[in-house]
C-alpha positions in Angstrom: 5.1 -31.5 -33.8 8.5 -32.6 -33.0 10.2 -31.8 -29.8 13.4 -30.1 -29.7 14.9 -32.3 -26.9 14.1 -35.8 -25.9 14.4 -37.5 -22.5 17.4 -39.4 -23.8 19.3 -36.0 -24.4 19.5 -35.3 -20.7 23.0 -35.3 -19.6 22.7 -34.7 -15.8 20.0 -33.6 -13.3 20.2 -32.7 -9.8 17.0 -33.3 -7.7 15.8 -31.4 -4.7 16.0 -34.4 -2.7 19.7 -34.8 -3.7 20.4 -31.2 -2.7 18.6 -31.8 0.6 20.7 -35.0 1.1 23.9 -33.0 0.2 23.3 -30.2 2.4 22.8 -27.6 -0.3 19.2 -27.1 0.8 17.9 -27.3 4.4 14.5 -28.7 4.7 12.5 -26.5 7.0 9.1 -27.8 6.3 8.1 -28.8 9.9 8.6 -25.3 11.2 7.3 -23.7 7.8 4.0 -25.5 8.6 3.7 -24.1 12.0 4.2 -20.7 10.3 1.2 -21.4 8.0 2.8 -22.7 4.9 1.1 -25.7 3.2 3.7 -26.9 0.8 7.4 -28.2 1.5 9.8 -25.4 2.2 13.7 -25.6 2.0 16.4 -22.9 2.4 19.6 -22.6 0.5 22.7 -23.2 2.3 23.9 -19.6 1.9 20.4 -18.2 3.2 20.6 -20.5 6.2 24.2 -19.4 6.9 23.4 -15.8 6.9 20.1 -15.6 8.5 19.6 -18.6 10.6 22.9 -20.4 11.6 23.8 -19.6 15.3 25.9 -21.3 17.9 27.1 -20.7 21.5 30.5 -19.2 20.1 28.7 -16.6 18.1 26.4 -15.9 21.1 29.3 -15.3 23.4 31.2 -13.2 20.9 28.1 -11.1 20.2 26.7 -10.9 23.8 23.2 -11.4 22.2 20.7 -14.1 23.3 19.4 -15.8 20.1 18.9 -19.2 18.8 18.5 -20.9 15.5 14.8 -21.7 16.2 14.0 -18.0 16.7 16.1 -16.9 13.6 14.4 -19.5 11.4 11.0 -18.5 12.7 11.8 -14.9 11.8 12.7 -15.9 8.3 9.7 -18.1 7.8 7.2 -15.7 9.1 8.4 -12.8 6.9 8.5 -15.3 3.8 4.9 -16.3 4.8 3.8 -12.6 4.8 5.3 -11.9 1.5 4.0 -15.1 -0.1 0.3 -14.4 1.0 0.5 -11.1 -0.7 -1.7 -10.7 -3.9 0.0 -11.4 -7.3 1.3 -14.3 -9.3 4.9 -13.8 -9.2 6.8 -17.0 -8.7 9.6 -15.2 -7.0 9.2 -12.7 -4.0 11.8 -10.6 -2.5 11.4 -9.8 1.4 13.6 -8.1 4.0 14.1 -8.8 7.6 16.5 -7.7 10.3 19.0 -10.2 11.7 22.1 -10.0 13.8 25.0 -10.9 11.5 27.2 -13.8 12.5 30.4 -12.3 11.5 32.2 -9.4 13.3 31.6 -8.2 16.7 28.8 -6.0 16.3 25.3 -7.0 17.7 23.0 -4.6 16.0 20.5 -6.0 13.5 21.0 -5.3 9.9 18.4 -5.5 7.2 18.9 -8.3 4.6 16.9 -9.4 1.7 16.0 -12.9 0.7 13.9 -14.6 -2.0 11.0 -16.9 -1.9 10.5 -19.0 -5.1 7.4 -21.3 -5.7 8.0 -24.0 -8.3 7.6 -27.7 -9.0 9.5 -30.1 -6.9 10.9 -33.6 -7.7 7.3 -34.9 -8.2 6.0 -31.8 -9.8 4.0 -30.7 -6.7 4.8 -27.1 -5.5 7.6 -26.4 -3.1 9.0 -23.2 -1.9 12.8 -22.3 -1.6 14.0 -19.5 0.3 17.4 -18.2 -0.8 19.8 -15.2 -1.4 18.2 -12.8 -4.1 21.3 -13.6 -6.2 20.7 -17.3 -6.3 18.4 -19.1 -8.5 
């Protein structure tokens, strides 16, 4: 049987390691292991910016005491819960509440994120947490 494509047909590839080095993915594996994950976990830049990123300027404007480690824990715990649910879907949508970074309001808003499991650079399983519109 002839393959439609050969390895020499590859024009360009972008590895997970390159995406982490470029800052397009944020490696959160250490904290994810504390939450119960047994495979490497990364978050997309967009998901990180929306649900985790926090600094003193935002805290002063919002008048809410939060930090990135607590916000990251919330994301990872909710992702862990949805990933443990029965089923064999490679992509799981989950929701959580977070205080938005933009604007002056400090009420938590519900947002959706997606957790996807698939092969990493060495074909071992990895999880990526992203916005539902990302792939």
